[in-house]
C-alpha positions, 0 to 999 in steps of 0.5 A: 554164866548161870543166873536169872534174866528179867524177860518180861516186857519192860514197858507195861503201859504201852505194850507192842507184841513184837519185840526182842529182849537184850537182857542176859550175858554181855561182854564186860570190862572195867576202866578199859575197853578190853571185855575181859569178863562177863556180866548178866544184864540188867544187874549192876556189877556191884550186885551178886546177880550180875555174876561179878558182885564187886563193891570197889568203885570203877567210874567207867564200865564197858558192855558189848553184845551181838544180836541179829535182827529178825527177817520179819523186821525187814523194812521197819524202823528198829528202836533200841530201848534202855530202861536205865543206865547210871549215870551217863553213857554212850551207845555204839552200834557196829562202831557207829555212835547211836546215842548219848544219855545223861541221867541214871534214873530214867530210860531212853531210846534210839532209832538204830535203823541206819546203823544196822547191817545184815547178819550179826550186829554189835552193840557197845555201851560205855557208862560212866558214874563218878561216885565222888560227885555229889551235885548229880541226882543219885538217891541212896547210892553212897559216895564211899565203897562201903555202905553206912548210915542211911546210904547203900551200895552204889549202882553203876551202868545198866540196871534196867532192861534193854530191848529192841522193837520194830515200828513202821515209819508212821507209828504211835510215840505215846498216849497220855491217858487221863480218867475224867472221874466226875465226867464219867469219861476218859481223855486220850492225848496222843503224839505220833511219829513219821508220815501219818497223813491220812491215818486214823488213831483208833481206840478200843476199850474193854473191861475184863473180857467185855467190850466197852467203847470205840473211838477214832481220831483223824490224825491231821497233825502229829498230836491231838486228843479225844475223849470217850464217854463211859457213862452208858456203856455195854456194861450198863449205866455208870451210876448203877454202882461202883464196879468200874472204879479203881481203889486199893480195895477194888483195883479194877482196870480198863484195857485199851488197844490203840491202832494207827490205821491207814487205808485198811492197813494197821501201821502200829498197834499197842496195848495199854490200860487205865483206872477210873479214879480221882485224887484231890485235896479239898477243904483240907482233906485228901480224897480218893474218888471224892471221898476222904481216904486214910493212907497207911503207907510203908516207906519202900526203898526198892533194894534187894540183897542180890540185885541192889536197885534191880529186882531179881524177878518180876515176881519179886515186885508182886511179892513185896506188894502182897506182903505190904497188903497182908500187913494192912497197908494200902500204899507205899512211898517209893523213897529216893528212887524212880521205880521200874515201871513193872512195879507200878504195873503190879501196884495198878493191878493189885491195888496199892497207892504209890507216892512217886519220888526221885533220887536226890543229889546232896550238894546244891548247884546249877548243875544239880538244879538243871539235871534233877529238873530234867529227870523229874520231868521225864519221871512225871511224864513216863508214869503219868498213866499209872492209876496207882500213883496218887502223890508226887514228891520231887524233894525229900528232907531238903536233900540237895537244898540243904540251905533252903531255910535261908537261901532264896535260890533253893527255895525258888528251886523247890517252888519251881519243882512243885510248879513244874510237877503241877504244870505236867500233871494237874490231877495229883497233889504234890509234896514239895519237900517231904518231911519239913521246910516246905515251900509250896506244896499241897500236903503238910508232910512231917518226918518224926522218929519219936518212939515214945507213945505219950510224946506222939499222942501229945504232938499230934493231938491237934493241928495246932500242936502238930504245927508247933512241933519241930521234929529233927529240929527243923521248921515245918515251913521256910520263912515266908511260907506257912500252913494254909490248911493242907492235909497233915500226914506223918510221912516218915516215922517208926524205924524200929530196929529188930535183929530178927536173925542176929543181923548187925545194924541200926534203927531209930529205936531198938526192940529186943525180941518179937514181943517187944517189937510188936509192943513198940510198933503199936506204941508209935502206930496208935497215937498216929491213928488216934490223932484228930488231925493226921490223915495218913502215915508212912511207916519206916520201912518195908524191909531191912536195907543193908545196915538198916535193920528197921524193916517189918521184913528182913532184907530177904523178905522174911516177916519179923513178926506174925503178919496178922498181928502186924496187920491188926496194929496197922489197921487199929485193932491192936494185938488183942483187939 
């Protein structure tokens, strides 16, 4: 089978040098474990890149492949990692059960050392995804075989990378990195596994090719924390300038190498990085590094025509970011998807703000509340270290909590999601229910697909007029909650459809040609930029998505208008300014 295989290291925030990718050709079958065809992992069977490209629903799918453990791994523990499998799965190694996982948007791991044999090993995965169930988190995946409206092709089974890596019995499980911007320092919180008595955890920091600082912690227990001052380093005094600070315009990163050492022996080593930046809301203003920062975001749903939710290549992530920045945007709101960590890595290094979100369910139930909370906690913990993420968005437009305006249990669920987010991460603001019917968030975000410039100008003339609006006929707050001076952002708007290549589809308003498209784009951007109360926006959207043709780019990433013209409008210069 010919095809592209995602071969980059899948976990860029915690990189070990020794690992084995398991992407590529696997045996595969629908419904029964007979392995009568092949599939290219990590692409879901619904996508062309999988080598199958079938849209018909199959609730159960089976995978199988073989592998051999390198001789140099002898005496090590072997960990098996899955980036994501939708929706629930059971994994067997050499016929022995290794792990069961529920949840389609986050990864999981298993220590398979005891299941391994000398020579050829067999790995089997049974994945199940009942597409008719609406009270599990599924994002934009449609519950019908053919896409329609704002919903797209389903994703079943493995859709992110699979890999192996060896570790010593004593190893580093994770390190949580918090930049302490005001203190000019960085804090490391670590968790270790195995018998770590008598070991030291060492951290070596560098900036570019220049060493910055070193620190070590004696590991008296399996977890701990230590901080490193950066105020006076080999680079000079911090206050000498802004050269160490991370922003979208200057995405400067520190590298850090962690080593777990005992008696001169390195038990484990991993590389990571961080950005010195601070996000806060103070006196009704959104601040980046203690300064007001205007966010010009794009809605980014993370689909590709040949890979679905899975990017066709690592370079595809970087290309999307390059195009977004070329059009004048400084960030994206990742919509209804927990994105691959590789995207976040490129956003970190290239300089792009990201709002982190998760795919919703559609019918509220105790099961939805429990499962969405569980996956959301994993998402916040997994992506905490990425400097690009500046806002968390646990719920969107009351999806999955359709009665939130009147149902106390749904309001409490929204409040709990926001509170749990803040409990896990006190360094970023939370948009509790993005768009309307807010309960307890740090931002007032509004979704408004009005296309008339004069209406938008009047609506966002002041905070008072914005608060009086009811876009989509929904209240901005649920009963009992109200405005407390939060920053106001229009976090979905625009959505102008333009069939640049003759596509069939829809949008929230329609342009006839490129000139009309630019005119309409300017008509919705200008009143938002000119607003005295709006501190940022998120335009819908980066690319066309299947039947939605309201992107600034086509589905295959071709610009619908001159990028410089779009950039000038986005940044407020106008087409002729």
